[in-house]
C-alpha positions, 0 to 999 in steps of 0.5 A: 836068717832075719834081716832088718832094714833101717829106713832113712829120712829122705830129706836128711839123705838128700841134704847130706848128699848135697853137702858132700857134693858141694864140699867136693866141688869146692875142693876141686875148684881150689885144686884147679885154680890155686892159690886163691881159687879164682879163674883167669882167662888164658892168653891168646896167640897172635893168630887168635888175637888177630882173628878176634880183632878181624885183622891179619896176623901180619898187621898185628906183628907190624903194630908190635914192631912199630911199638903201637899198642900193648906189648905182648908176652913173647915166649922162648919160641918167639911166639907172641901171646896177648891177654884179653886186656891187650886185645881190648886195648888194641880195639880202642887203638884201631877204632881211632883210625877205622874206616867206619865207626864200629869196625873194632868196637861194634857196640851201641851208638846213639839211638841203639837200644840195649839188646836183651837176649833170653836163652831158653828151653823147657827141657833140660839137656838142650845145651841152653847154659852152654850156648848162653855162656859161649855166646856171652863170652864170644860177644865180650871177646869181640868187643861188646859190653856184655852182662850175663845173668844167671836166672836158673837156680841150678846156677851152671852159668854162674859156676862156669864163670868161677863163682860157686853158689854154695860158698860164694853167695851166702848173703845173696847176690843174685838177681832176686835181690834186685827184683824181690817185692820187699826192699829190692836192691839196685841191680848194680849191687849184685853185678860183679866183674868177671875175669874177661874184660867187657863181661860182667855177671849177675850170678844165680843160686837157689835164692831165685826160687824165692821169686817163684814162691813170693809172686803168687803170695804177692798176687793174692794180696794184690801187691805184685803189680806188673810182676813181669816188668821187674826184670826189665825195670832192674835192667833199666838202671844199667841200660847205658852200661852195656850193649848186650844182656844174655839171660840164661833162663830156668828150664821151666815156664815160671815167673822168672822165665815170664819176667825174662821174656817180658824184658827180652828184645831177642829170644833164642830157643835151643833145640836138641834135634831128637824126636822126644825133644821136639815133642817136648818143645811143641808143648813148651811153645804152646804153654809159652804162647798161652802165658804170653797172651795173659801177660799181653792182656795185662798191657805188656808189649810182647813184640820182640826184635827177633826169635831164633831156634838154635840146633844144639848137640848136632851130629851131622852123621846121624841120619834121624837127626838130619831128618828132624833138622830138615823138618824144622828148617822146612817149617820155621825157615829162617827162624832156625839159625843157619849155624849149628852147635855141634856135639863135641867132646872138646866142649864136654871136656872143657866143662869138666873143669868148669870152663868154656871152650874159649878158655881152654888152650888148643893144645889140650885137645886133638887139634881137629876136634878143637878146631871143629868145635871152635868153628861151630861155636864161632859160626853160631855166635857170630850169626847172632852178633849179625842179628844184633847189628841188623837190629841196630840198622847195620849190615855187618861185613864178614869178619876178616880174621874168622 
C-alpha cells in the first residue's frame, strides 16, 4: 500500500493557526465581558476598601453614617461595596485632614522625580508579566498615578488590561509610534485609560518588533543618534502626569530592552528559583552588563536608584528551591526582596480569564488559597512601594489596614 504525504507550507500553517487562535480569543473575550467586550473593575468590600486606604473598617463605616464621601452600594445582606472610583474619592477626602502629607495620596511631591521601573528577565516563564501587572494595579489601587507600558511584542500585559492586540490595535497605538525614527507621535497619542482609576496603559503588539529592525538600519546610516534615549525622551513628555511608570520589558536583550534600561530609575529582575533559570540568569546578567558598558561609553548615565531581584513562582515546601533561595540571598543580600511571589493556582486561574488576582472576587476561590496568594502579592508590591518612598526621601510607616 502506497501512502503519499502532502507537505505543508510552514509559513501558511503558522499564519492560519495564528488567525484561528486570535479569532477564538476574541470570541472568548466577548463571552467574558458582554455586551461591549470591555472590562470593568470589580467592587470591593468595606474591609478591602479600608485595607487599601490604610484605615479601619469601623472608621469607614463612621464616614458613611456621617454622610462623608461617596455612598457605597449596599447589598441585601447590608454589606457595603465600594467602587475603585469611590476609594479614590475617599483618598482625596481623607488627605485633606491627614496628619502628614501623603498619608492617603502617597505620590510625588515637589522635587520628587518620576519613578520608572523596568521589569525584566531573559528567560520566559519567570512571572515577569504577572509581576508587572500586579505591581501596576496595586500601586494604582493604593493611590499612585501609574502608567503601565507593554514593551513586550507578545503583549500579555496588554491582554490582561482588556486590550486584544490583534483586534484593537490595527492602526498602531503602541510605544513604537512614539519612539520610531520617522515621524514619531507624541506619547499622549498612544496612552489610553484603563478601567482602574490612576492606571493608564500604553499597549503593545508585534509593531514593537519594528524598532528592533529599524534601529540597525538607522545606525548603519548614522541616523539613530542616541537610540537608547528614545524611551526616556518620550516619557519626558508626560513626566508631570504620573508618579510611577511600570515597563514590562521583552524577554530578550534587544534595542527595546536597552532603551527601557536607559530610561529606568529602578530595575526589577524576576527569578524563578530553579537551577536552569538561575544558570540562564547568570548569562543574562553578563550580557546586560556588557551592553550597558557600551551604552555608558556613548555618554549615557547608567546610575539607577535601585535594582532588586524578585523570587517568583516560589514553593516554600520545595527543598531544592529553598536551597537556591538561600544561595541567592547569601550572594545578593538585600538586593533580593524579602517578600516572594508564591506559586498559586489562584493567580493561574485568574489568568485564564485575562484577569489579575486584584480583579477577581474572593468567593471565586478557596478562601485559604486566595488569601495566601493575595498576602504574597501585597507583600511584594508594598515592599516595592516602600523602595519608591525611600527614593523620594521618605520612610513610610507600615500600612494600618494590611
